[in-house]
PASEBA-1860 file (N, C-alpha, C; in nm, 3 decimals):
! residues 117
1> MKRAYEPV> -0.783/0.061/-0.423/-0.670/0.015/-0.446/-0.618/0.014/-0.615 ~ -0.529/0.051/-0.696/-0.508/0.041/-0.843/-0.396/-0.033/-0.851 ~ -0.317/-0.108/-0.923/-0.194/-0.170/-0.948/-0.143/-0.070/-1.054 ~ 0.029/-0.009/-1.066/0.068/0.052/-1.104/0.116/0.068/-1.292 ~ 0.051/-0.057/-1.305/0.017/-0.076/-1.477/-0.071/-0.033/-1.518 ~ -0.230/0.013/-1.461/-0.348/0.043/-1.477/-0.346/0.181/-1.532 ~ -0.413/0.213/-1.578/-0.419/0.313/-1.696/-0.482/0.489/-1.533 ~ -0.375/0.579/-1.514/-0.462/0.670/-1.410/-0.643/0.714/-1.482
9> GEDDGYRV> -0.655/0.726/-1.335/-0.814/0.724/-1.380/-0.866/0.910/-1.335 ~ -0.966/0.995/-1.374/-0.984/1.066/-1.342/-1.026/1.062/-1.144 ~ -1.111/0.987/-1.095/-1.160/0.952/-1.005/-1.017/0.950/-0.893 ~ -0.928/0.890/-0.950/-0.855/0.823/-0.893/-0.789/0.900/-0.683 ~ -0.844/1.044/-0.707/-0.808/1.118/-0.615/-0.631/1.139/-0.580 ~ -0.643/1.139/-0.476/-0.456/1.132/-0.432/-0.427/1.007/-0.450 ~ -0.324/0.974/-0.519/-0.250/0.866/-0.566/-0.144/0.841/-0.487 ~ -0.088/0.712/-0.403/-0.030/0.672/-0.287/0.056/0.522/-0.345
17> LIDRIWPR> 0.185/0.541/-0.391/0.250/0.440/-0.439/0.304/0.369/-0.281 ~ 0.233/0.236/-0.239/0.320/0.199/-0.194/0.403/0.052/-0.167 ~ 0.501/0.084/-0.226/0.575/-0.041/-0.224/0.713/-0.002/-0.213 ~ 0.823/-0.088/-0.175/0.946/-0.016/-0.180/1.020/0.022/-0.320 ~ 0.997/-0.065/-0.416/1.034/-0.057/-0.551/1.004/-0.028/-0.613 ~ 0.995/0.097/-0.671/0.948/0.171/-0.809/0.917/0.050/-0.905 ~ 0.745/0.089/-0.968/0.723/-0.037/-1.083/0.802/-0.032/-1.210 ~ 0.892/-0.198/-1.241/0.928/-0.179/-1.324/0.867/-0.075/-1.436
25> GVSKERAR> 0.930/-0.032/-1.523/0.880/-0.003/-1.656/0.787/0.135/-1.649 ~ 0.728/0.122/-1.528/0.666/0.321/-1.558/0.727/0.401/-1.534 ~ 0.695/0.481/-1.589/0.748/0.583/-1.584/0.690/0.706/-1.442 ~ 0.743/0.848/-1.419/0.692/0.929/-1.354/0.600/0.959/-1.343 ~ 0.602/0.971/-1.526/0.504/1.131/-1.578/0.386/0.954/-1.635 ~ 0.376/0.833/-1.631/0.272/0.814/-1.588/0.161/0.713/-1.512 ~ 0.285/0.690/-1.411/0.286/0.721/-1.317/0.131/0.797/-1.186 ~ 0.180/0.918/-1.269/0.113/1.023/-1.146/0.082/1.011/-1.039
33> LDEWAREL> 0.204/0.974/-0.937/0.175/0.981/-0.825/0.198/1.068/-0.708 ~ 0.128/1.144/-0.647/0.097/1.229/-0.553/0.195/1.207/-0.439 ~ 0.243/1.110/-0.449/0.306/1.043/-0.328/0.439/0.932/-0.327 ~ 0.524/0.838/-0.256/0.516/0.770/-0.294/0.595/0.730/-0.107 ~ 0.520/0.623/-0.101/0.539/0.640/0.101/0.558/0.471/0.117 ~ 0.739/0.515/0.066/0.824/0.377/0.037/0.778/0.307/0.204 ~ 0.827/0.404/0.292/0.794/0.321/0.444/0.645/0.293/0.494 ~ 0.569/0.274/0.410/0.466/0.199/0.418/0.477/0.082/0.392
41> APSTELRQ> 0.573/0.006/0.294/0.622/-0.063/0.246/0.685/-0.173/0.323 ~ 0.652/-0.316/0.279/0.623/-0.369/0.396/0.807/-0.414/0.364 ~ 0.896/-0.446/0.491/1.012/-0.449/0.476/1.106/-0.552/0.341 ~ 1.208/-0.498/0.295/1.289/-0.626/0.190/1.312/-0.735/0.241 ~ 1.322/-0.769/0.345/1.280/-0.912/0.442/1.165/-1.024/0.431 ~ 1.071/-0.927/0.438/0.912/-0.986/0.470/0.907/-0.990/0.322 ~ 0.952/-0.857/0.222/0.860/-0.916/0.102/0.966/-1.035/-0.010 ~ 1.048/-1.043/0.077/1.133/-1.181/-0.011/1.088/-1.310/0.018
49> WFSHDPAR> 1.037/-1.314/0.149/0.998/-1.399/0.210/0.820/-1.475/0.248 ~ 0.789/-1.349/0.165/0.617/-1.370/0.077/0.638/-1.430/-0.057 ~ 0.713/-1.392/-0.101/0.748/-1.420/-0.246/0.617/-1.431/-0.354 ~ 0.525/-1.332/-0.237/0.367/-1.314/-0.358/0.337/-1.445/-0.378 ~ 0.327/-1.504/-0.254/0.284/-1.669/-0.255/0.172/-1.688/-0.185 ~ 0.021/-1.688/-0.239/-0.117/-1.660/-0.181/-0.080/-1.755/-0.068 ~ -0.038/-1.900/-0.009/-0.038/-1.974/0.112/0.063/-1.933/0.251 ~ 0.132/-1.744/0.180/0.191/-1.729/0.273/0.112/-1.574/0.291
57> FEEFRRRY> 0.012/-1.584/0.272/-0.033/-1.480/0.270/-0.100/-1.433/0.426 ~ -0.168/-1.494/0.476/-0.248/-1.506/0.593/-0.082/-1.480/0.689 ~ 0.015/-1.537/0.696/0.132/-1.524/0.794/0.187/-1.370/0.793 ~ 0.168/-1.358/0.637/0.269/-1.253/0.561/0.128/-1.125/0.601 ~ 0.020/-1.101/0.606/-0.049/-0.984/0.699/-0.067/-0.969/0.762 ~ 0.044/-1.132/0.893/0.037/-1.079/1.056/0.167/-1.028/1.037 ~ 0.290/-1.078/0.944/0.399/-0.984/1.039/0.382/-0.841/0.965 ~ 0.297/-0.848/0.849/0.336/-0.705/0.750/0.283/-0.531/0.888
65> IEELAAEG> 0.147/-0.590/0.908/0.061/-0.572/1.050/0.125/-0.545/1.165 ~ 0.261/-0.643/1.234/0.310/-0.593/1.315/0.426/-0.502/1.246 ~ 0.469/-0.463/1.165/0.542/-0.378/1.064/0.492/-0.258/1.057 ~ 0.437/-0.219/1.050/0.305/-0.113/1.011/0.278/-0.044/1.130 ~ 0.296/-0.141/1.256/0.258/-0.090/1.375/0.369/0.082/1.398 ~ 0.469/0.026/1.377/0.583/0.173/1.365/0.610/0.239/1.321 ~ 0.482/0.289/1.237/0.451/0.401/1.094/0.403/0.459/1.124 ~ 0.279/0.457/1.308/0.150/0.480/1.340/0.091/0.647/1.277
73> DKLDELRL> 0.185/0.737/1.287/0.205/0.896/1.252/0.181/0.909/1.123 ~ 0.233/0.787/1.035/0.177/0.758/0.857/0.065/0.729/0.814 ~ 0.081/0.584/0.895/-0.036/0.577/0.886/-0.152/0.673/0.959 ~ -0.191/0.714/1.059/-0.291/0.867/1.080/-0.315/0.967/0.949 ~ -0.171/0.983/0.931/-0.133/1.071/0.803/-0.252/1.032/0.676 ~ -0.191/0.949/0.659/-0.307/0.843/0.525/-0.413/0.844/0.553 ~ -0.455/0.816/0.660/-0.607/0.760/0.689/-0.730/0.949/0.694 ~ -0.639/0.966/0.731/-0.710/1.157/0.701/-0.727/1.177/0.597
81> RARSGKVT> -0.638/1.161/0.538/-0.597/1.229/0.396/-0.755/1.153/0.332 ~ -0.724/1.043/0.328/-0.826/0.920/0.303/-1.043/0.994/0.342 ~ -0.996/1.009/0.457/-1.161/1.067/0.545/-1.209/1.198/0.461 ~ -1.047/1.278/0.397/-1.154/1.421/0.345/-1.135/1.363/0.192 ~ -1.123/1.261/0.149/-1.097/1.274/-0.045/-1.058/1.123/-0.024 ~ -1.104/1.093/-0.209/-1.038/0.963/-0.250/-0.912/0.967/-0.223 ~ -0.863/0.830/-0.148/-0.705/0.844/-0.218/-0.697/0.666/-0.245 ~ -0.596/0.639/-0.365/-0.618/0.526/-0.453/-0.461/0.474/-0.391
89> LVYGARDH> -0.432/0.350/-0.349/-0.285/0.308/-0.289/-0.296/0.211/-0.412 ~ -0.142/0.232/-0.468/-0.090/0.222/-0.619/-0.012/0.087/-0.602 ~ -0.002/-0.001/-0.603/0.104/-0.180/-0.623/0.143/-0.159/-0.693 ~ 0.213/-0.230/-0.745/0.247/-0.314/-0.837/0.259/-0.456/-0.894 ~ 0.220/-0.548/-0.726/0.186/-0.685/-0.733/0.083/-0.705/-0.853 ~ 0.126/-0.793/-0.917/0.067/-0.879/-1.087/-0.102/-0.943/-0.924 ~ -0.071/-0.999/-0.810/-0.201/-1.069/-0.810/-0.290/-0.932/-0.735 ~ -0.420/-0.910/-0.787/-0.433/-0.803/-0.686/-0.569/-0.851/-0.562
97> EHNDAVVL> -0.520/-0.976/-0.538/-0.548/-1.081/-0.387/-0.486/-1.065/-0.325 ~ -0.317/-1.099/-0.274/-0.216/-1.121/-0.223/-0.140/-1.030/-0.239 ~ -0.180/-0.936/-0.192/-0.051/-0.779/-0.169/-0.006/-0.715/-0.051 ~ 0.050/-0.627/-0.042/0.055/-0.542/0.063/-0.056/-0.439/0.010 ~ -0.101/-0.417/-0.055/-0.226/-0.302/-0.082/-0.395/-0.361/0.017 ~ -0.413/-0.488/-0.051/-0.472/-0.545/0.016/-0.492/-0.511/0.173 ~ -0.339/-0.567/0.215/-0.324/-0.566/0.414/-0.363/-0.396/0.472 ~ -0.276/-0.286/0.401/-0.318/-0.177/0.420/-0.383/-0.094/0.392
105> AELLMRTS> -0.491/-0.138/0.310/-0.626/-0.073/0.308/-0.709/-0.145/0.405 ~ -0.718/-0.275/0.446/-0.794/-0.358/0.543/-0.800/-0.270/0.699 ~ -0.626/-0.243/0.674/-0.652/-0.179/0.848/-0.616/-0.033/0.836 ~ -0.575/0.084/0.753/-0.668/0.158/0.729/-0.823/0.237/0.764 ~ -0.885/0.145/0.725/-1.110/0.140/0.675/-1.103/0.060/0.858 ~ -1.015/-0.005/0.904/-1.040/-0.045/0.980/-0.961/-0.008/1.232 ~ -0.915/0.064/1.154/-0.884/0.124/1.299/-0.908/0.291/1.279 ~ -0.849/0.313/1.402/-0.931/0.497/1.415/-0.799/0.552/1.381
113> PGSAA> -0.730/0.681/1.403/-0.600/0.774/1.463/-0.574/0.747/1.559 ~ -0.443/0.717/1.567/-0.272/0.697/1.691/-0.380/0.493/1.707 ~ -0.454/0.399/1.599/-0.406/0.279/1.610/-0.331/0.210/1.502 ~ -0.249/0.127/1.517/-0.212/0.063/1.383/-0.228/-0.038/1.374 ~ -0.366/-0.141/1.531/-0.414/-0.288/1.458/-0.482/-0.258/1.520
END
């Protein structure tokens, strides 16, 4: 996982932005993304409800995982890519511990293809 505002590293591998909104002030050239997976981002409603409040993170995690269940094929694609090489989940949030990338990374590591939860 890496914040969109951090420098791109040579060892980042496949870089995928997982936010619905493009990070403010970051050019496409600077981001050097391989993919923008908007469909893996939390819904606008969930993102606005969460509002990056750490006290709401556990409930955000639960709801976000429910939303991701509808994206099984995309999750499987990303999981398989990660198994064949390094994948960096790129996100824009300031909080490194309470964001969608944390939840998605946990989900990708703990589930097998064909399973969203």
